[in-house]
N, C-alpha and C positions, 0 to 999 in steps of 0.2 A: 648287534648285541641286544640282549633282552634280559628281563627278569626271569630267573630260572624257576622259582617256586613261590608259593604263598599266595596271598590275596591279589597280588599284582602280576601273577605268573603270565608270561608271554608278552608283557608290555615292552615295546621296543625302547631302547636307550640311545639317546643322541650322545655322541662322543666329540669333545672339542678337537678341532684340527690340531695335529701335531702331538696328540696325547697317546701314550701307550697304555691302553686300558687292560685291566685284568680280564683274561679270556673267560668265556662262559664255562669252559671245561674246568679251569682252575677255581673259579668261584664256586661251582657246583661241588668240587672236591673239598674246598675249605669249609663250606657249610655242612657237608656230610660229616666232617671231623668234629665241627663245633657243636652240632645238634641244635636244640631249640633256642631261639632268641626271644621267646616270650617274655615281655615286660622288662627287657634289658635296655640299658642306655649304651649307645654306640658313638664312637668318635671315628670319623673318616678323614685322615690326614692325607695331604696331597690328593685330594678327592677326585680331581679330574672330572669324570662323568658322574661321580657319586655312586657307581655301580655296587660297591661293597656295602655302603650304608643303606642304599635303597633296597638291596637284597635283604638285609637284616630287618628293615621296616616292613617289607612285604611278608616276612616270616614271623612278625609279631613283636618286634622291638618297640618299646614304648616311646623312645626318643632317639634322635640322631643329630649330631653336630658335624657339619661338613666344613673343613678348613682348607682353603685354597687361596693362592695369591693371585691367580689369573681371574680377571673379571669375566672373560669369555667362558671359562670353565664354570664359574658360579651361575652365569646366565643359563648355561646348558643344564646344570643341576636343577635350577628353578623350572626349566621346561620339562625335565624328566619327572619332577614332582607334581606338575600340573594335573589337575583332575583326580588326585588321589584323596582318599579320606583323610581328614585332618589328624595329624599327630604332632607331637612336640618336635619341631625341626628348627635348627638354626644354621644359617650360612654365615661364615666368618671369612672375610677377606684379609688374610694375614699370612706372613711367613710362618711355616709350621714350627720351626725352632723357637721363634718368638712366642708363638702360642703355647708351646710346652712350658716355657719358662714362666709365663704369666697365668697358666691355667689354675682355676680355683675349683673346678668340678672334677669329680672322679667318675670314670666310665667303667662299665662292665667289660666291653670289648673295644679294643682300639685297633682299627685297621690302618696300616701305614704302607702305602705303595709309592715310594718316592721315585723320581727319575734316577735310575741306577747310576749314571755316570756324572750326575750333577750334585750328588749329596755325599758328605763326609759321614759315613755310617758310624764311625767311632764317636764323633761329636753328637750324632743323632741318638745313639744308645745312651750316651752320658746324659743327654737332656731328658730322656725317659726315666733314667734312674733317679733324677732329682725332681721330676714333675709330680705335681699333686694329681694329675689326671690318672695316674696309675695307683690304685689302692691295693690293699693286700689280696683282694680277690680278682683284680683286673687281669685280663689276658690281652697281650699285645700280639697281633698277627702282622708280621713284618715280611714284606716281599723284597727279595733281592734277585740278582741273576745267579745262576748256579756256580759261578766262579768265585763268588764273594765268600770269604771266610768271616764269620760273624764272631766278634769277641764281646761277650756280655760285660757290661760295667758292673762295678760293685753294687750289690743289692738286687741284681736281676739274674734270672736263671733261664736258660733255654730248656724247655720241657719237651719239645718235639721239633722235628724238622722234616719236611717232605719236599721231594723234587718232582716237578712236572715239566718235562722237557728242559728248556733253558731257564725255567723259573724255580726259585727256591722259596719256600714258605717256612718261616721260623715262628714258633709259638713260644712266647716269653712271659714269665710271671716274676713277681717279686720273690726274692730268696737269694741264697748264696750263688754267686756266679761260678761257672765252670770254665776256668781258664786253664 
C-alpha cells in the first residue's frame, strides 16, 4: 500500500495486522470522484492504517482526525505520519460510535470504513444522522461490501453509490432520506 497522489505520493503505508485496508485502486477512484481536498477538514473513522485520511492530507487537506479503538492501529498511523510536514492531526483512541455521539467538531469529509461483519450499519447511520460531525455541507464516504443494502436514517440522503469489485462506496449528505 502507498499514498497515491499529492505531496506524499509513493510513500509506503504500514497496515496493522488483521486489518482490511481500502485498496489503492478504490482509494484512487474515491479521490477522483471527490476532487480537491485543499483546506478541508477530514475525519477518518475505523481508521486502520489511516490510508484515507493520509491520502486527503497528501492532497492538501488542512486537518485530519483519525479515530480508532486499536492501539496497534494508532501506532501504525503515527508511523505512517512520521517525517511528514506538520499539519493539524489528531489521533483518538475511542469506539467510533461513541465518538460520533460525543463529537463537537464538524468535518468537510468523513471517511468511514468499518469492519463489514462487526458493525450494525443501521445503528451507525443513525449515529451519523444525530452527530454534530456532519454539518450541512459535510460528505460521508461510507464503505460496505457489495451485498449490503444501505438505508439512510432520517436527515441523511445517499447522493451517489459506486461499486468496485466486492466493495461498495456510498456518498451521503444531510437531506431527506431515500427510503
